[in-house]
PDB file of N, CA, C, O and CB in Angstrom:
ATOM      1  N   UNK A   1      48.970  91.406  84.096  1.00  0.00           N
ATOM      2  CA  UNK A   1      48.181  90.988  82.969  1.00  0.00           C
ATOM      3  C   UNK A   1      47.195  92.103  82.642  1.00  0.00           C
ATOM      4  O   UNK A   1      46.660  92.761  83.534  1.00  0.00           O
ATOM      5  CB  UNK A   1      47.455  89.650  83.258  1.00  0.00           C
ATOM      6  N   UNK A   2      46.969  92.298  81.361  1.00  0.00           N
ATOM      7  CA  UNK A   2      45.968  93.259  80.893  1.00  0.00           C
ATOM      8  C   UNK A   2      44.868  92.488  80.165  1.00  0.00           C
ATOM      9  O   UNK A   2      45.132  91.494  79.490  1.00  0.00           O
ATOM     10  CB  UNK A   2      46.612  94.345  79.955  1.00  0.00           C
ATOM     11  N   UNK A   3      43.649  92.957  80.311  1.00  0.00           N
ATOM     12  CA  UNK A   3      42.493  92.289  79.729  1.00  0.00           C
ATOM     13  C   UNK A   3      41.666  93.304  78.958  1.00  0.00           C
ATOM     14  O   UNK A   3      41.453  94.424  79.422  1.00  0.00           O
ATOM     15  CB  UNK A   3      41.639  91.600  80.820  1.00  0.00           C
ATOM     16  N   UNK A   4      41.201  92.910  77.783  1.00  0.00           N
ATOM     17  CA  UNK A   4      40.298  93.770  77.016  1.00  0.00           C
ATOM     18  C   UNK A   4      39.170  92.916  76.453  1.00  0.00           C
ATOM     19  O   UNK A   4      39.324  91.713  76.245  1.00  0.00           O
ATOM     20  CB  UNK A   4      41.059  94.512  75.870  1.00  0.00           C
ATOM     21  N   UNK A   5      38.051  93.554  76.215  1.00  0.00           N
ATOM     22  CA  UNK A   5      36.910  92.853  75.633  1.00  0.00           C
ATOM     23  C   UNK A   5      36.903  93.107  74.132  1.00  0.00           C
ATOM     24  O   UNK A   5      37.136  94.228  73.681  1.00  0.00           O
ATOM     25  CB  UNK A   5      35.566  93.314  76.285  1.00  0.00           C
ATOM     26  N   UNK A   6      36.636  92.062  73.367  1.00  0.00           N
ATOM     27  CA  UNK A   6      36.521  92.180  71.919  1.00  0.00           C
ATOM     28  C   UNK A   6      35.116  91.755  71.510  1.00  0.00           C
ATOM     29  O   UNK A   6      34.338  91.299  72.348  1.00  0.00           O
ATOM     30  CB  UNK A   6      37.603  91.319  71.193  1.00  0.00           C
ATOM     31  N   UNK A   7      34.789  91.897  70.245  1.00  0.00           N
ATOM     32  CA  UNK A   7      33.478  91.445  69.769  1.00  0.00           C
ATOM     33  C   UNK A   7      33.351  89.930  69.858  1.00  0.00           C
ATOM     34  O   UNK A   7      32.247  89.405  70.008  1.00  0.00           O
ATOM     35  CB  UNK A   7      33.246  91.904  68.326  1.00  0.00           C
ATOM     36  N   UNK A   8      34.482  89.222  69.766  1.00  0.00           N
ATOM     37  CA  UNK A   8      34.474  87.766  69.790  1.00  0.00           C
ATOM     38  C   UNK A   8      34.752  87.181  71.171  1.00  0.00           C
ATOM     39  O   UNK A   8      34.655  85.965  71.337  1.00  0.00           O
ATOM     40  CB  UNK A   8      35.484  87.245  68.817  1.00  0.00           C
ATOM     41  N   UNK A   9      35.092  87.991  72.162  1.00  0.00           N
ATOM     42  CA  UNK A   9      35.405  87.461  73.486  1.00  0.00           C
ATOM     43  C   UNK A   9      36.306  88.403  74.259  1.00  0.00           C
ATOM     44  O   UNK A   9      35.967  89.566  74.476  1.00  0.00           O
ATOM     45  CB  UNK A   9      36.062  86.098  73.371  1.00  0.00           C
ATOM     46  N   UNK A  10      37.464  87.889  74.676  1.00  0.00           N
ATOM     47  CA  UNK A  10      38.401  88.660  75.494  1.00  0.00           C
ATOM     48  C   UNK A  10      39.819  88.493  74.972  1.00  0.00           C
ATOM     49  O   UNK A  10      40.197  87.425  74.491  1.00  0.00           O
ATOM     50  CB  UNK A  10      38.322  88.227  76.969  1.00  0.00           C
ATOM     51  N   UNK A  11      40.597  89.561  75.074  1.00  0.00           N
ATOM     52  CA  UNK A  11      42.016  89.510  74.751  1.00  0.00           C
ATOM     53  C   UNK A  11      42.823  89.677  76.024  1.00  0.00           C
ATOM     54  O   UNK A  11      42.504  90.521  76.862  1.00  0.00           O
ATOM     55  CB  UNK A  11      42.393  90.596  73.717  1.00  0.00           C
ATOM     56  N   UNK A  12      43.873  88.868  76.172  1.00  0.00           N
ATOM     57  CA  UNK A  12      44.744  88.924  77.347  1.00  0.00           C
ATOM     58  C   UNK A  12      46.172  89.153  76.887  1.00  0.00           C
ATOM     59  O   UNK A  12      46.580  88.652  75.840  1.00  0.00           O
ATOM     60  CB  UNK A  12      44.639  87.622  78.193  1.00  0.00           C
ATOM     61  N   UNK A  13      46.928  89.905  77.664  1.00  0.00           N
ATOM     62  CA  UNK A  13      48.350  90.128  77.383  1.00  0.00           C
ATOM     63  C   UNK A  13      49.089  90.140  78.712  1.00  0.00           C
ATOM     64  O   UNK A  13      48.625  90.737  79.684  1.00  0.00           O
ATOM     65  CB  UNK A  13      48.584  91.469  76.591  1.00  0.00           C
ATOM     66  N   UNK A  14      50.252  89.474  78.751  1.00  0.00           N
ATOM     67  CA  UNK A  14      51.024  89.431  79.986  1.00  0.00           C
ATOM     68  C   UNK A  14      52.485  89.168  79.689  1.00  0.00           C
ATOM     69  O   UNK A  14      52.849  88.724  78.600  1.00  0.00           O
ATOM     70  CB  UNK A  14      50.476  88.363  80.929  1.00  0.00           C
ATOM     71  N   UNK A  15      53.307  89.451  80.673  1.00  0.00           N
ATOM     72  CA  UNK A  15      54.751  89.250  80.548  1.00  0.00           C
ATOM     73  C   UNK A  15      55.172  88.083  81.433  1.00  0.00           C
ATOM     74  O   UNK A  15      54.763  87.982  82.590  1.00  0.00           O
ATOM     75  CB  UNK A  15      55.533  90.542  80.930  1.00  0.00           C
ATOM     76  N   UNK A  16      55.994  87.208  80.868  1.00  0.00           N
ATOM     77  CA  UNK A  16      56.626  86.121  81.619  1.00  0.00           C
ATOM     78  C   UNK A  16      58.050  86.577  81.892  1.00  0.00           C
ATOM     79  O   UNK A  16      58.936  86.388  81.058  1.00  0.00           O
ATOM     80  CB  UNK A  16      56.586  84.735  80.828  1.00  0.00           C
ATOM     81  N   UNK A  17      58.271  87.170  83.046  1.00  0.00           N
ATOM     82  CA  UNK A  17      59.580  87.747  83.350  1.00  0.00           C
ATOM     83  C   UNK A  17      60.664  86.684  83.460  1.00  0.00           C
ATOM     84  O   UNK A  17      61.801  86.924  83.054  1.00  0.00           O
ATOM     85  CB  UNK A  17      59.513  88.540  84.639  1.00  0.00           C
ATOM     86  N   UNK A  18      60.339  85.527  83.995  1.00  0.00           N
ATOM     87  CA  UNK A  18      61.338  84.462  84.138  1.00  0.00           C
ATOM     88  C   UNK A  18      61.816  83.970  82.773  1.00  0.00           C
ATOM     89  O   UNK A  18      62.995  83.667  82.595  1.00  0.00           O
ATOM     90  CB  UNK A  18      60.758  83.289  84.947  1.00  0.00           C
ATOM     91  N   UNK A  19      60.903  83.895  81.821  1.00  0.00           N
ATOM     92  CA  UNK A  19      61.247  83.413  80.487  1.00  0.00           C
ATOM     93  C   UNK A  19      61.585  84.514  79.501  1.00  0.00           C
ATOM     94  O   UNK A  19      62.009  84.235  78.380  1.00  0.00           O
ATOM     95  CB  UNK A  19      60.128  82.608  79.947  1.00  0.00           C
ATOM     96  N   UNK A  20      61.399  85.780  79.912  1.00  0.00           N
ATOM     97  CA  UNK A  20      61.681  86.899  79.023  1.00  0.00           C
ATOM     98  C   UNK A  20      60.752  86.958  77.826  1.00  0.00           C
ATOM     99  O   UNK A  20      61.171  87.304  76.722  1.00  0.00           O
ATOM    100  CB  UNK A  20      63.094  86.825  78.549  1.00  0.00           C
ATOM    101  N   UNK A  21      59.482  86.616  78.047  1.00  0.00           N
ATOM    102  CA  UNK A  21      58.523  86.582  76.939  1.00  0.00           C
ATOM    103  C   UNK A  21      57.335  87.496  77.211  1.00  0.00           C
ATOM    104  O   UNK A  21      56.948  87.715  78.359  1.00  0.00           O
ATOM    105  CB  UNK A  21      58.037  85.150  76.697  1.00  0.00           C
ATOM    106  N   UNK A  22      56.764  88.027  76.127  1.00  0.00           N
ATOM    107  CA  UNK A  22      55.507  88.767  76.161  1.00  0.00           C
ATOM    108  C   UNK A  22      54.495  87.886  75.455  1.00  0.00           C
ATOM    109  O   UNK A  22      54.715  87.487  74.311  1.00  0.00           O
ATOM    110  CB  UNK A  22      55.628  90.199  75.481  1.00  0.00           C
ATOM    111  N   UNK A  23      53.393  87.578  76.113  1.00  0.00           N
ATOM    112  CA  UNK A  23      52.429  86.623  75.582  1.00  0.00           C
ATOM    113  C   UNK A  23      51.058  87.264  75.418  1.00  0.00           C
ATOM    114  O   UNK A  23      50.693  88.176  76.160  1.00  0.00           O
ATOM    115  CB  UNK A  23      52.332  85.402  76.492  1.00  0.00           C
ATOM    116  N   UNK A  24      50.313  86.783  74.449  1.00  0.00           N
ATOM    117  CA  UNK A  24      48.937  87.216  74.229  1.00  0.00           C
ATOM    118  C   UNK A  24      48.074  85.988  73.989  1.00  0.00           C
ATOM    119  O   UNK A  24      48.556  84.950  73.534  1.00  0.00           O
ATOM    120  CB  UNK A  24      48.840  88.209  73.032  1.00  0.00           C
ATOM    121  N   UNK A  25      46.802  86.122  74.298  1.00  0.00           N
ATOM    122  CA  UNK A  25      45.852  85.038  74.076  1.00  0.00           C
ATOM    123  C   UNK A  25      44.473  85.648  73.891  1.00  0.00           C
ATOM    124  O   UNK A  25      44.212  86.773  74.318  1.00  0.00           O
ATOM    125  CB  UNK A  25      45.863  84.014  75.258  1.00  0.00           C
ATOM    126  N   UNK A  26      43.607  84.895  73.255  1.00  0.00           N
ATOM    127  CA  UNK A  26      42.225  85.319  73.081  1.00  0.00           C
ATOM    128  C   UNK A  26      41.324  84.159  73.463  1.00  0.00           C
ATOM    129  O   UNK A  26      41.562  83.021  73.057  1.00  0.00           O
ATOM    130  CB  UNK A  26      41.951  85.789  71.619  1.00  0.00           C
ATOM    131  N   UNK A  27      40.294  84.445  74.239  1.00  0.00           N
ATOM    132  CA  UNK A  27      39.298  83.441  74.607  1.00  0.00           C
ATOM    133  C   UNK A  27      37.927  83.972  74.210  1.00  0.00           C
ATOM    134  O   UNK A  27      37.713  85.183  74.149  1.00  0.00           O
ATOM    135  CB  UNK A  27      39.354  83.108  76.141  1.00  0.00           C
ATOM    136  N   UNK A  28      37.002  83.056  73.940  1.00  0.00           N
ATOM    137  CA  UNK A  28      35.712  83.471  73.390  1.00  0.00           C
ATOM    138  C   UNK A  28      34.590  83.611  74.411  1.00  0.00           C
ATOM    139  O   UNK A  28      33.628  84.338  74.163  1.00  0.00           O
ATOM    140  CB  UNK A  28      35.295  82.504  72.359  1.00  0.00           C
ATOM    141  N   UNK A  29      34.690  82.935  75.550  1.00  0.00           N
ATOM    142  CA  UNK A  29      33.564  82.920  76.490  1.00  0.00           C
ATOM    143  C   UNK A  29      34.001  83.321  77.899  1.00  0.00           C
ATOM    144  O   UNK A  29      35.189  83.335  78.220  1.00  0.00           O
ATOM    145  CB  UNK A  29      32.920  81.530  76.521  1.00  0.00           C
ATOM    146  N   UNK A  30      33.011  83.646  78.727  1.00  0.00           N
ATOM    147  CA  UNK A  30      33.292  83.943  80.132  1.00  0.00           C
ATOM    148  C   UNK A  30      33.922  82.739  80.821  1.00  0.00           C
ATOM    149  O   UNK A  30      34.854  82.890  81.611  1.00  0.00           O
ATOM    150  CB  UNK A  30      32.006  84.360  80.864  1.00  0.00           C
ATOM    151  N   UNK A  31      33.413  81.536  80.524  1.00  0.00           N
ATOM    152  CA  UNK A  31      33.958  80.321  81.141  1.00  0.00           C
ATOM    153  C   UNK A  31      35.410  80.098  80.749  1.00  0.00           C
ATOM    154  O   UNK A  31      36.227  79.711  81.584  1.00  0.00           O
ATOM    155  CB  UNK A  31      33.124  79.105  80.746  1.00  0.00           C
ATOM    156  N   UNK A  32      35.735  80.340  79.484  1.00  0.00           N
ATOM    157  CA  UNK A  32      37.120  80.181  79.024  1.00  0.00           C
ATOM    158  C   UNK A  32      38.027  81.219  79.681  1.00  0.00           C
ATOM    159  O   UNK A  32      39.172  80.917  80.018  1.00  0.00           O
ATOM    160  CB  UNK A  32      37.200  80.304  77.486  1.00  0.00           C
ATOM    161  N   UNK A  33      37.524  82.434  79.864  1.00  0.00           N
ATOM    162  CA  UNK A  33      38.302  83.468  80.544  1.00  0.00           C
ATOM    163  C   UNK A  33      38.558  83.070  81.992  1.00  0.00           C
ATOM    164  O   UNK A  33      39.682  83.182  82.481  1.00  0.00           O
ATOM    165  CB  UNK A  33      37.573  84.826  80.482  1.00  0.00           C
ATOM    166  N   UNK A  34      37.532  82.610  82.667  1.00  0.00           N
ATOM    167  CA  UNK A  34      37.687  82.201  84.062  1.00  0.00           C
ATOM    168  C   UNK A  34      38.698  81.058  84.180  1.00  0.00           C
ATOM    169  O   UNK A  34      39.510  81.052  85.104  1.00  0.00           O
ATOM    170  CB  UNK A  34      36.329  81.775  84.652  1.00  0.00           C
ATOM    171  N   UNK A  35      38.659  80.099  83.265  1.00  0.00           N
ATOM    172  CA  UNK A  35      39.605  78.980  83.281  1.00  0.00           C
ATOM    173  C   UNK A  35      41.032  79.450  83.012  1.00  0.00           C
ATOM    174  O   UNK A  35      41.972  78.976  83.650  1.00  0.00           O
ATOM    175  CB  UNK A  35      39.201  77.930  82.246  1.00  0.00           C
ATOM    176  N   UNK A  36      41.196  80.374  82.076  1.00  0.00           N
ATOM    177  CA  UNK A  36      42.535  80.880  81.748  1.00  0.00           C
ATOM    178  C   UNK A  36      43.122  81.667  82.921  1.00  0.00           C
ATOM    179  O   UNK A  36      44.313  81.549  83.208  1.00  0.00           O
ATOM    180  CB  UNK A  36      42.482  81.770  80.487  1.00  0.00           C
ATOM    181  N   UNK A  37      42.310  82.456  83.590  1.00  0.00           N
ATOM    182  CA  UNK A  37      42.782  83.197  84.759  1.00  0.00           C
ATOM    183  C   UNK A  37      43.136  82.246  85.902  1.00  0.00           C
ATOM    184  O   UNK A  37      44.096  82.489  86.634  1.00  0.00           O
ATOM    185  CB  UNK A  37      41.717  84.205  85.219  1.00  0.00           C
ATOM    186  N   UNK A  38      42.374  81.176  86.058  1.00  0.00           N
ATOM    187  CA  UNK A  38      42.693  80.179  87.087  1.00  0.00           C
ATOM    188  C   UNK A  38      44.012  79.482  86.764  1.00  0.00           C
ATOM    189  O   UNK A  38      44.795  79.183  87.665  1.00  0.00           O
ATOM    190  CB  UNK A  38      41.555  79.140  87.212  1.00  0.00           C
ATOM    191  N   UNK A  39      44.256  79.224  85.494  1.00  0.00           N
ATOM    192  CA  UNK A  39      45.489  78.552  85.077  1.00  0.00           C
ATOM    193  C   UNK A  39      46.709  79.449  85.278  1.00  0.00           C
ATOM    194  O   UNK A  39      47.743  78.994  85.766  1.00  0.00           O
ATOM    195  CB  UNK A  39      45.391  78.126  83.609  1.00  0.00           C
ATOM    196  N   UNK A  40      46.588  80.715  84.905  1.00  0.00           N
ATOM    197  CA  UNK A  40      47.729  81.632  84.952  1.00  0.00           C
ATOM    198  C   UNK A  40      47.934  82.273  86.326  1.00  0.00           C
ATOM    199  O   UNK A  40      49.057  82.639  86.674  1.00  0.00           O
ATOM    200  CB  UNK A  40      47.549  82.713  83.920  1.00  0.00           C
ATOM    201  N   UNK A  41      46.868  82.409  87.102  1.00  0.00           N
ATOM    202  CA  UNK A  41      46.917  83.008  88.433  1.00  0.00           C
ATOM    203  C   UNK A  41      47.672  84.341  88.471  1.00  0.00           C
ATOM    204  O   UNK A  41      48.653  84.463  89.205  1.00  0.00           O
ATOM    205  CB  UNK A  41      47.559  82.042  89.394  1.00  0.00           C
ATOM    206  N   UNK A  42      47.235  85.347  87.694  1.00  0.00           N
ATOM    207  CA  UNK A  42      47.946  86.635  87.716  1.00  0.00           C
ATOM    208  C   UNK A  42      47.780  87.340  89.064  1.00  0.00           C
ATOM    209  O   UNK A  42      46.710  87.303  89.671  1.00  0.00           O
ATOM    210  CB  UNK A  42      47.437  87.546  86.584  1.00  0.00           C
ATOM    211  N   UNK A  43      48.852  87.979  89.516  1.00  0.00           N
ATOM    212  CA  UNK A  43      48.799  88.734  90.771  1.00  0.00           C
ATOM    213  C   UNK A  43      48.013  90.026  90.594  1.00  0.00           C
ATOM    214  O   UNK A  43      47.384  90.513  91.533  1.00  0.00           O
ATOM    215  CB  UNK A  43      50.215  89.045  91.274  1.00  0.00           C
ATOM    216  N   UNK A  44      48.054  90.579  89.379  1.00  0.00           N
ATOM    217  CA  UNK A  44      47.361  91.832  89.083  1.00  0.00           C
ATOM    218  C   UNK A  44      46.706  91.702  87.718  1.00  0.00           C
ATOM    219  O   UNK A  44      47.271  91.109  86.800  1.00  0.00           O
ATOM    220  CB  UNK A  44      48.341  93.051  89.122  1.00  0.00           C
ATOM    221  N   UNK A  45      45.514  92.259  87.593  1.00  0.00           N
ATOM    222  CA  UNK A  45      44.774  92.220  86.342  1.00  0.00           C
ATOM    223  C   UNK A  45      44.278  93.629  86.038  1.00  0.00           C
ATOM    224  O   UNK A  45      43.444  94.168  86.767  1.00  0.00           O
ATOM    225  CB  UNK A  45      43.587  91.205  86.415  1.00  0.00           C
ATOM    226  N   UNK A  46      44.787  94.221  84.969  1.00  0.00           N
ATOM    227  CA  UNK A  46      44.396  95.571  84.564  1.00  0.00           C
ATOM    228  C   UNK A  46      43.256  95.484  83.561  1.00  0.00           C
ATOM    229  O   UNK A  46      43.361  94.796  82.546  1.00  0.00           O
ATOM    230  CB  UNK A  46      45.600  96.345  83.960  1.00  0.00           C
ATOM    231  N   UNK A  47      42.162  96.187  83.854  1.00  0.00           N
ATOM    232  CA  UNK A  47      40.992  96.176  82.979  1.00  0.00           C
ATOM    233  C   UNK A  47      40.546  97.610  82.724  1.00  0.00           C
ATOM    234  O   UNK A  47      40.701  98.462  83.598  1.00  0.00           O
ATOM    235  CB  UNK A  47      39.837  95.341  83.599  1.00  0.00           C
ATOM    236  N   UNK A  48      39.991  97.897  81.538  1.00  0.00           N
ATOM    237  CA  UNK A  48      39.450  99.235  81.279  1.00  0.00           C
ATOM    238  C   UNK A  48      38.291  99.524  82.239  1.00  0.00           C
ATOM    239  O   UNK A  48      37.476  98.643  82.513  1.00  0.00           O
ATOM    240  CB  UNK A  48      38.977  99.362  79.801  1.00  0.00           C
ATOM    241  N   UNK A  49      38.221 100.748  82.743  1.00  0.00           N
ATOM    242  CA  UNK A  49      37.201 101.062  83.744  1.00  0.00           C
ATOM    243  C   UNK A  49      35.808 101.258  83.174  1.00  0.00           C
ATOM    244  O   UNK A  49      34.850 101.343  83.942  1.00  0.00           O
ATOM    245  CB  UNK A  49      37.594 102.286  84.482  1.00  0.00           C
ATOM    246  N   UNK A  50      35.658 101.333  81.871  1.00  0.00           N
ATOM    247  CA  UNK A  50      34.327 101.584  81.321  1.00  0.00           C
ATOM    248  C   UNK A  50      33.545 100.307  81.038  1.00  0.00           C
ATOM    249  O   UNK A  50      32.374 100.379  80.667  1.00  0.00           O
ATOM    250  CB  UNK A  50      34.445 102.385  80.057  1.00  0.00           C
ATOM    251  N   UNK A  51      34.153  99.162  81.201  1.00  0.00           N
ATOM    252  CA  UNK A  51      33.493  97.899  80.874  1.00  0.00           C
ATOM    253  C   UNK A  51      32.611  97.393  82.016  1.00  0.00           C
ATOM    254  O   UNK A  51      32.883  97.654  83.188  1.00  0.00           O
ATOM    255  CB  UNK A  51      34.533  96.847  80.524  1.00  0.00           C
ATOM    256  N   UNK A  52      31.559  96.672  81.659  1.00  0.00           N
ATOM    257  CA  UNK A  52      30.722  95.968  82.625  1.00  0.00           C
ATOM    258  C   UNK A  52      31.205  94.520  82.652  1.00  0.00           C
ATOM    259  O   UNK A  52      30.802  93.709  81.818  1.00  0.00           O
ATOM    260  CB  UNK A  52      29.179  96.066  82.255  1.00  0.00           C
ATOM    261  N   UNK A  53      32.062  94.202  83.603  1.00  0.00           N
ATOM    262  CA  UNK A  53      32.729  92.905  83.644  1.00  0.00           C
ATOM    263  C   UNK A  53      31.873  91.850  84.341  1.00  0.00           C
ATOM    264  O   UNK A  53      31.032  92.186  85.175  1.00  0.00           O
ATOM    265  CB  UNK A  53      34.074  93.029  84.348  1.00  0.00           C
ATOM    266  N   UNK A  54      32.086  90.560  83.998  1.00  0.00           N
ATOM    267  CA  UNK A  54      31.343  89.481  84.665  1.00  0.00           C
ATOM    268  C   UNK A  54      31.586  89.495  86.181  1.00  0.00           C
ATOM    269  O   UNK A  54      32.614  89.981  86.651  1.00  0.00           O
ATOM    270  CB  UNK A  54      31.749  88.111  84.078  1.00  0.00           C
ATOM    271  N   UNK A  55      30.638  88.962  86.922  1.00  0.00           N
ATOM    272  CA  UNK A  55      30.703  88.964  88.386  1.00  0.00           C
ATOM    273  C   UNK A  55      31.959  88.275  88.913  1.00  0.00           C
ATOM    274  O   UNK A  55      32.588  88.784  89.841  1.00  0.00           O
ATOM    275  CB  UNK A  55      29.473  88.285  88.960  1.00  0.00           C
ATOM    276  N   UNK A  56      32.340  87.130  88.345  1.00  0.00           N
ATOM    277  CA  UNK A  56      33.521  86.424  88.846  1.00  0.00           C
ATOM    278  C   UNK A  56      34.774  87.286  88.738  1.00  0.00           C
ATOM    279  O   UNK A  56      35.696  87.143  89.541  1.00  0.00           O
ATOM    280  CB  UNK A  56      33.722  85.117  88.080  1.00  0.00           C
ATOM    281  N   UNK A  57      34.815  88.171  87.760  1.00  0.00           N
ATOM    282  CA  UNK A  57      35.978  89.036  87.584  1.00  0.00           C
ATOM    283  C   UNK A  57      35.958  90.186  88.592  1.00  0.00           C
ATOM    284  O   UNK A  57      37.002  90.570  89.120  1.00  0.00           O
ATOM    285  CB  UNK A  57      36.022  89.588  86.150  1.00  0.00           C
ATOM    286  N   UNK A  58      34.787  90.724  88.854  1.00  0.00           N
ATOM    287  CA  UNK A  58      34.674  91.825  89.816  1.00  0.00           C
ATOM    288  C   UNK A  58      35.017  91.375  91.232  1.00  0.00           C
ATOM    289  O   UNK A  58      35.459  92.186  92.046  1.00  0.00           O
ATOM    290  CB  UNK A  58      33.263  92.407  89.788  1.00  0.00           C
ATOM    291  N   UNK A  59      34.821  90.097  91.535  1.00  0.00           N
ATOM    292  CA  UNK A  59      35.107  89.580  92.870  1.00  0.00           C
ATOM    293  C   UNK A  59      36.563  89.149  93.032  1.00  0.00           C
ATOM    294  O   UNK A  59      37.005  88.867  94.146  1.00  0.00           O
ATOM    295  CB  UNK A  59      34.196  88.414  93.175  1.00  0.00           C
ATOM    296  N   UNK A  60      37.292  89.096  91.955  1.00  0.00           N
ATOM    297  CA  UNK A  60      38.679  88.619  91.982  1.00  0.00           C
ATOM    298  C   UNK A  60      39.602  89.651  92.637  1.00  0.00           C
ATOM    299  O   UNK A  60      39.461  90.849  92.389  1.00  0.00           O
ATOM    300  CB  UNK A  60      39.166  88.305  90.552  1.00  0.00           C
ATOM    301  N   UNK A  61      40.536  89.203  93.462  1.00  0.00           N
ATOM    302  CA  UNK A  61      41.510  90.117  94.055  1.00  0.00           C
ATOM    303  C   UNK A  61      42.553  90.484  93.003  1.00  0.00           C
ATOM    304  O   UNK A  61      42.840  89.697  92.102  1.00  0.00           O
ATOM    305  CB  UNK A  61      42.187  89.481  95.309  1.00  0.00           C
ATOM    306  N   UNK A  62      43.104  91.660  93.122  1.00  0.00           N
ATOM    307  CA  UNK A  62      44.144  92.101  92.199  1.00  0.00           C
ATOM    308  C   UNK A  62      43.639  92.793  90.948  1.00  0.00           C
ATOM    309  O   UNK A  62      44.439  93.186  90.099  1.00  0.00           O
ATOM    310  CB  UNK A  62      44.958  90.949  91.803  1.00  0.00           C
ATOM    311  N   UNK A  63      42.311  92.953  90.812  1.00  0.00           N
ATOM    312  CA  UNK A  63      41.758  93.635  89.638  1.00  0.00           C
ATOM    313  C   UNK A  63      41.912  95.139  89.835  1.00  0.00           C
ATOM    314  O   UNK A  63      41.519  95.686  90.865  1.00  0.00           O
ATOM    315  CB  UNK A  63      40.253  93.250  89.412  1.00  0.00           C
ATOM    316  N   UNK A  64      42.484  95.794  88.841  1.00  0.00           N
ATOM    317  CA  UNK A  64      42.699  97.241  88.877  1.00  0.00           C
ATOM    318  C   UNK A  64      42.040  97.855  87.651  1.00  0.00           C
ATOM    319  O   UNK A  64      42.393  97.532  86.517  1.00  0.00           O
ATOM    320  CB  UNK A  64      44.224  97.592  88.927  1.00  0.00           C
ATOM    321  N   UNK A  65      41.087  98.737  87.887  1.00  0.00           N
ATOM    322  CA  UNK A  65      40.429  99.429  86.772  1.00  0.00           C
ATOM    323  C   UNK A  65      41.257 100.636  86.377  1.00  0.00           C
ATOM    324  O   UNK A  65      41.688 101.411  87.231  1.00  0.00           O
ATOM    325  CB  UNK A  65      38.982  99.858  87.151  1.00  0.00           C
ATOM    326  N   UNK A  66      41.477 100.794  85.094  1.00  0.00           N
ATOM    327  CA  UNK A  66      42.275 101.897  84.570  1.00  0.00           C
ATOM    328  C   UNK A  66      41.542 102.537  83.400  1.00  0.00           C
ATOM    329  O   UNK A  66      40.850 101.864  82.636  1.00  0.00           O
ATOM    330  CB  UNK A  66      43.683 101.409  84.136  1.00  0.00           C
ATOM    331  N   UNK A  67      41.705 103.847  83.274  1.00  0.00           N
ATOM    332  CA  UNK A  67      41.141 104.556  82.124  1.00  0.00           C
ATOM    333  C   UNK A  67      41.881 104.111  80.871  1.00  0.00           C
ATOM    334  O   UNK A  67      43.095 103.909  80.913  1.00  0.00           O
ATOM    335  CB  UNK A  67      41.235 106.107  82.307  1.00  0.00           C
ATOM    336  N   UNK A  68      41.165 103.954  79.749  1.00  0.00           N
ATOM    337  CA  UNK A  68      41.838 103.576  78.503  1.00  0.00           C
ATOM    338  C   UNK A  68      42.867 104.626  78.101  1.00  0.00           C
ATOM    339  O   UNK A  68      42.688 105.815  78.366  1.00  0.00           O
ATOM    340  CB  UNK A  68      40.812 103.382  77.374  1.00  0.00           C
ATOM    341  N   UNK A  69      43.924 104.188  77.471  1.00  0.00           N
ATOM    342  CA  UNK A  69      44.998 105.096  77.070  1.00  0.00           C
ATOM    343  C   UNK A  69      45.506 104.698  75.691  1.00  0.00           C
ATOM    344  O   UNK A  69      45.847 103.537  75.466  1.00  0.00           O
ATOM    345  CB  UNK A  69      46.155 105.084  78.106  1.00  0.00           C
ATOM    346  N   UNK A  70      45.558 105.633  74.789  1.00  0.00           N
ATOM    347  CA  UNK A  70      46.113 105.392  73.449  1.00  0.00           C
ATOM    348  C   UNK A  70      47.458 106.098  73.375  1.00  0.00           C
ATOM    349  O   UNK A  70      47.556 107.290  73.667  1.00  0.00           O
ATOM    350  CB  UNK A  70      45.140 105.900  72.311  1.00  0.00           C
ATOM    351  N   UNK A  71      48.486 105.369  72.988  1.00  0.00           N
ATOM    352  CA  UNK A  71      49.808 105.990  72.853  1.00  0.00           C
ATOM    353  C   UNK A  71      50.319 105.846  71.447  1.00  0.00           C
ATOM    354  O   UNK A  71      51.418 106.307  71.139  1.00  0.00           O
ATOM    355  CB  UNK A  71      50.803 105.378  73.832  1.00  0.00           C
TER     356      UNK A  71
END
């Protein structure tokens, strides 16, 4: 799963390999993000390394900080 911060909240993108789908979602608050991550239980979460993320996210296992990349 990849996570980005927007002006309105957070954007999430992930692949459902079993279903062959690429999914995206947007949540507006930290609480909604925490609930969505609890629901989806991603094994890995890619986040841009320049962001100041909420504490619950920094404590989560599987979080990988990556430099932003434009292709």
